[in-house]
N, C-alpha and C positions, 0 to 999 in steps of 0.2 A: 372251555370255559371262557367265557366273555370277561376280560378285565380292564377296568377304566383305562383310557389312554393316559390319563396322567400318572399312574402306576408303571407303566412300562419303562420308562427311563430309569427310574427308581429300582426296578428289578434288574434291569443291566449293572447299573453300578454296584448294585449287591453282589451280582454274579461274580465280578472281579474280585471279591475278597472272600467268598463263601458260597454255600449252596442253598440257595433259596427255595423253600416249598411253601405253596399255599396249605393252609392246614386249619381243622376244626370245622365251626358250623357253616361257614360258606361252601366247603367242598362237600359236604353232606347235602345242602340245599340242591346244589348244581345237578347232582347225581339223582335227586328226586325230581329234577326238572322244574326246580323252582327258581325264582329271581335271585343270584346271590349278591347280598349287600353287604357282608361283612367279610371283608378280606383280612385275614390275619396271616403273616408271614414267620415263618421259622427258618432260620439261617444257621445251618450247620458248618463247621470248619472255618468260623471266623472268631475272632476276640470280641467283648463287649466294644473296647474302644476302635477296633477296626469298623465295626458295624456303626457305632455314633459317627465316625467320620465320614464313613460312606453316605449316611443319610443328611447330614448337616446341609448340603447344598440345595437340597431339595423342599426345604420349608421348615417351620419351626418344630422343634422337637422337645418332647417332654420326657425325662429320664424317670420311668416310673420306680426303678429300684435298680442301682447295679447288682445287689444281690439276686434280684429275680431275672436279670437279664432281658428286661423290657423295655422298648423306646416307642413312645407314640409319636408318629409323623403327621402334621397337619399339612394337607396339601389339596389346593382346590376346593376348599370348603369340607373337605372330608378328613377322616382321622383313619391311619392305619396302625396296627400294631405289629412291631417287628421284634423280634424275640429270639433268645439263643436255647437250643435244646438244654433241658435241665433234668437234673436228677431230684427226686422228693423223698424224704423219709420222715417218718411219723416222729414226733417229737414231744406231743401232748394232746389233750382233748381238743375235740371239735374239729370242724372244718379247717381252721386256721393253725392247728397244731402240727405244722411241717417245718422241718428244715429243707429249705431249696438251694441247689448248687448247681449253676450253668457249666454244661459240660459240651464244648463246640465238637467234641470227637465223638459223641454218641451215634449210634446207626439211626437210621430211619425206624426201624423196628422198636429199637429200646427207646426212643424218644416219644414214640407213640403209645407206648405201654402204660405211661402214668395218665392217660386220657381215661375217662370214666367209661365211655362204651364204645364200643366197636365201631358205630357208624360215625363216631367223633374222632377215630383215630385214623381217617383216611388223610392222605396229602396228595398234593399235585405238583408236579413239576413244570413251572410255566414256560420252560424252553423244550425240553423234550415231549411235553405234553402226555407224560405217562402219569396214569394213577398208580400210587404207590399205597398198598393196602395189605401190611403184613398181619393184620388181625383178623382177616375175614369180614369186614365191615360192609363191604359192597354186597357179598351175598346176603348179609343179614338186613341190609337196605331192601333187597329184591324180595326176601322172605317176610318183611315187615317183622322182623323179630329186634327186640330190645337187649343185647347181651352185654354183660361186663367184659372189658378187657383185659384185667388180669385181677390176680387175689389182692393186689392193692386197693381195690374198690372198698374195701371194708374199712379203709382209713378214714374217709370222709363222709359222715352221716350225711350231709345235704345230696349227696348223690341219689340216695332214696326219694327225696323230693323232686329232683330233677328226673329220675325215671316217671315220675308221677306226670309232670308236664310235658315230657317228651313223647311218652306214649299217647297222650292225647292230641298234641300237635301234629304227629305225624301218623297215628292209626297204627300204633305198634302193640305187638304182644310181649311181655316181659318173659324172658326165658326162664325156665322153671329153676336152672341153677343160679340165676341171678335173683330170683325171688327168695331162694333159700339162704342165700348170702343176707339178704335185705331183713329178713326174719330175725337172724342172729343178731342184727345191728340195731334191733327196735329200742334198746337200752339206751342208745347214745341219742336220741331225739332231744333230750333236755339240755345235751350240748349246743343245741343250733340257737343262735341269735335269731329273736322274732323278725326281725327285718330281713333275713335272708330266707326263711319260712314264708314270707309274704311275698317276695320276690319270685319264688316259683310258683305259688297259687296265684299271682296276678299272670304271668305267663300262660297258666292252664285256662286262667277266664278270659283272656284276649286273643289268645292265637290257637286254640284248640279247635280241630276239624273233627274229632270225635271225643268229646269230653268223658264220655263213660268210660273210656280206657283209664283215665287218670284214678277214676274210685275203684276199679279193677286192680290197678296196681297197689292203692292202698290196703285194699282186702287181702290181696295175695301175699302181700310183704309183712301182714300183721301190724302195719302202721295205721291202721283205721282206729286203733284204740286209742291213738291220739288225738282224735277229732271226734267225741263223743256224740256230738249233735248228728253226725253222719252214721256213726256205727249204730247208733239206737234205731236207723231205718231198716237195717238187716231184720228179717223175721217179723216184721211189724206187719201184721195180717191187713188185707184189704177186701172189702167185698167182691167176689168173683164176677157178679153180674156186672158191675161198673168198672172193676179192674182186673180184667181176665189175666194181666201179664204177669200178676204174681205181687210181691210185698212191696212196701213202700220204698225199699232200696232200689229193686229193679225199676219202679215205676219212676223213681227220679233219675236214674241212668237214662231211661228212655226220653224223658222229657227234656234232658240236657242235649241228646242227640237231635230230638225234633227243634229244639232252639236254634241250632246252628243251621237248620234245613230252611228256616222262616227268610223271607226276603228282608224282613226288618233287620234282621242280624248281619246280612251281606251290606247293607247300607250305614251300619252303626260304626262310629270311631271307637278308639280304646275305651276312654271313659264311659261310654254308654254300654259297652260290652260288658264292664266289669259290673255295671249295675245289674243288667238283664242274667248274666250268668249266675251271679251269687243269690239273686232272687230266686230263680227256678231252683237252683241247688237247696235252699232253706226252705222253699214254699210249704213243704210238708213236715218239718222240724218238729212241729206240735202233735203229729199225729202218734207216735209213741205214748204220749202222757194221756191222749184223749181218747184212744180207740177202746172199743167194748163192743160186746154182742148184745142184740136186742131184737126183740119181734117187731118186724115191719113187714106189711102185707103177708100176714099170716106165716111167716118164715123167720128164723133165727138169722140175722144178719150183722155183719160187721159195720160199725158206723163210727164216725169220729168228730162228734159234735164239739164245735169251738176250737178246732185245731189251728184254724188260720189265726186267731188270736194268740192262742198259745205260742204258736211259732215266732212271734215277734221277739221276744225277749230272748228266746234261743238264736235266731238270727244275729242278734247283737251279740250274744257270747261267743257265738263262733267267730264273728268277724273281728273280736278282741284277740280271741286266742290266735289268730293267724296273723295278727299284726296290721290289719288292713285300716287304710286311711280313715279318719273319723268320717270324712265326707260322704262315705258309703252307707254308714248307720243310718240316716233318715231315708233315703229313698228306697233301700233294700228293705228294711222292716215295713215300710209302708206297702210296698208291694205284696209281700208275704202276707199280713194283716188282712190286706184287701183282696187276695186273689181268686175269692168266690164272689164277689161282688156281683156278678151276674147270674148267680144261682140262689138268690135269697128271695124267692116268692113272688115277685113282682112280675106281672104280666106286661108291663111296659115302664120303660125308663122314664121318669117324669124331668123337667128342666131343673127343678130343685134337687133332686136326688143325684144328678149327674154334676150339678155345680157343687154339690157338698163333697161328693167322691173326689172331684178334681182337687178341693181343697185339702180331703185328708192325705190325698196321695203326695203333696207337694213336700219336697222338690222333684219327685217322680212325677209322671203324668199318665193320662189315660191311654196314650199311644204306648207307653211303658207296659201300663196294665196289661193292654190288648195281647200284646207280644208274650206276656208270660202265661195269660190264660191259654192263648192258641198251644204253645209248649206243652202247658199241663194236659188240654184235651187231647192232642197228638201224642201223648206218652202213653196210651193204654191199649196198643195194638193186640189183636187184629180190631178192636172195636173203634169205630170212627162215630162221629156226633154232628152231623150237618145241623142240629138245631142248636148246639153250644155255639158254633161258628156264627150262626145267624144272630144269636144274641149278642155276642161280642161285636159284630158288624153292626148291629142296632145301637148299641152303646157307642161306637166310633162316631156313627152317623150324628146322633144328638149331640155329642160333644162337639163336632165340626160344627153344627148348626149354632151352638153357643159360643164357639171360639174359646173352648176350654180343653182342646184335645191335646195340646202340647205345653199348656202352662194353667196354672190355678188362677182363677179370677182374683183381682186385686180389688179392695176398696174403694168405691168410687168416692165415699165422704171421708174428707181429712179434717184435721184440725182447723185449717183455714176456713172451711166452711161453716164450722160452728162459731167461730169469731164473727164471721158476715153476718151471721144471725143473732149476734147480741150475747152469746152464751160467755159468760166470763170463764178464763182459763183456770183449771183445777182438777181436783179428783173426778167430778162427773164427766168429764171430757171421755175418758175410756169407756164408760159405761153406754154413754150414748152413741159413741162411734162404735161400740161393738153391737148395739142393737141396729146400728144402721146397716152393718154388713150383714147381720142376719137377715134383715128383711131385704136386702139385696140378692142374698141367695136364694131367698125364697121366691124371688120375683117380683116383689113390690116396685121396684124402678129397675131402670136399664141403663139411664145416663145422668149425667151430672145435674140437669134440670129437673129429672124426677126424683133424685136423690135430695135435691134441695126442697122440693115441695114435700116429700117425706119428712125430712127432717122438722120443717116448720111446722107441720101438724103435730109432730110428735112434741115437740116444746110447747105449743100451745096447750097441749093437754097436760102438760107438766112444766109449768115455767120456771122452775126454781133455778136460779141463779142466771137468768136472762136479764141483761140491762135493757134500758131504754134508748141509751145514748147512741146507738149505732141502728142505723135504719134497717127494717127489714125488707129483704125485695119484694115488690108487689106481686100478689097471687096471681097465678097464670089465668088468663081469661078462660071462661067455660068454651067448650068447643062449639062453634056456631052451626046452626042446622039450618037448612033450606027447605 
């Protein structure tokens, strides 16, 4: 395990007063072959005062709480958590209802027993290089199993939501005995603060390598009931000719995994990933309310007319339920409502339709929409649709040509232009500017000069409110002919 050079002298100093161990997610990630960026050190055999005194010469320290036995050390621009082994006992409701008692004399096995899952209960001795694994976490990692460490798991309901994101982040299957414990904890969901629920959903959205695993955990634990917009997708029928994969729940799982496989995902930062992941998760939320059977092409088929529009409000309800930031509402709902824009009967995308689509999507973009569309199309194995991908590519090509692929068009005509043409400031301003913007979207003009020409014609046809005390710009001369 490669440790930062700046940490080595600190560990040497701590070694003189206690027994330092690397613990938690950093060790797990290292064993998975991932880069370790999270270095937490648990120090047995030392008192809190001894630990604090040993750390003080190496940088600024922040005592998180003497009762918790945790000290944060800031060194070289990084922050390291040093803690004492501790016992925890349940004293009240929720994930904070614990009494914590540092105990420097705890064994490695007893200290690790308080951790949630076996894969997080592995320690590493930085001096002997020994992996300390009293609860079989290394074998569970190799088998890709997520298993609770001890019966104390049930004391903290947040651990079920952690199972959702951990299974998706590391492609893990929840152990049957752990799923059974979680089912018995379903009634404790209401004890969780919404901000903690969001923290786990955000990790799922940003860090997943197989997001469908998270939905598997929700279903296996019975916690799917707490997210009714997702739960309604199970057993929502789809037409087998177009969706051979099964119901809308299965389709959504496959779409989420397809999203992760797209190059656009690899190149996205956390903020963009949140938008894309929740848009794909919610894209068919409207199907359960709109799905019915109807005769089509001489056969009784399942159809879901209008499900994209119906899904917008449900996406917003879900985001509020999980405590998502309000900034996600507009882009996610816009992507849900417009995710079938490439299937609405037009043979070719027109400049006007693409400009208006970009405007409807804002602050999401046509590039975002293309990513959601591709994930949706790829989430129907074994069915593939080259025609669908060709239409998505045609949409992108048109958007690139119009320079609206990554941002909605902005109005070219502003209030100052109206003033320059002699229109008095007043209630009419908005109506004229709105009309100018609609004309711009329709392609009536493409630059400021063209916009001024359009405004002049518009105001001449309806001159109410125009004064004569400001000169109008001279009309553009007609194009010369040779």
